[in-house]
C-alpha positions, -999 to +999 in steps of 0.1 A: +127-563-187+142-528-195+141-516-231+169-525-253+190-490-259+196-501-292+179-512-323+185-537-346+191-529-379+171-549-404+188-570-431+183-552-469+183-563-504+195-531-521+213-502-512+182-484-520+159-500-495+192-491-468+188-457-476+151-454-474+152-467-443+177-441-427+158-416-444+127-422-424+147-431-391+176-414-368+210-437-370+219-429-336+199-456-325+215-478-350+252-464-345+262-493-318+250-523-344+274-511-371+310-521-379+338-497-372+348-478-408+387-481-410+404-465-439+436-444-444+434-410-459+468-400-481+465-358-477+500-356-487+492-359-523+476-323-541+461-316-567+474-282-585+449-269-614+462-248-644+444-228-672+453-238-704+440-226-737+414-242-755+427-252-783+457-269-769+437-285-743+420-302-772+449-309-794+467-324-763+437-348-753+438-360-788+475-366-787+467-387-757+439-406-773+463-418-798+488-429-769+465-446-749+469-425-720+451-396-703+461-362-709+472-352-673+495-382-676+507-370-708+511-335-698+529-345-663+557-367-684+559-339-706+568-315-680+588-340-666+611-345-696+614-308-704+624-298-664+649-326-671+667-308-700+669-278-680+684-295-650 
């Protein structure tokens, strides 16, 4: 009987055991046994970074915490409101 081209991947009780297994082996020997990965990537959304004065950033963070929101959400809300006033 011919030797199987691909090996069977053993079962593991933890992620650490799985990582240890593949750290010492070639994943290519097991690729046929692995399920196909399906996922979507949204590359349309972009993050823009802007430098803020440290004191201003601190005050924004305090206000955001008091409103139970993130500083990012607070800044975006305020900027949208400001832009709408100018339109």
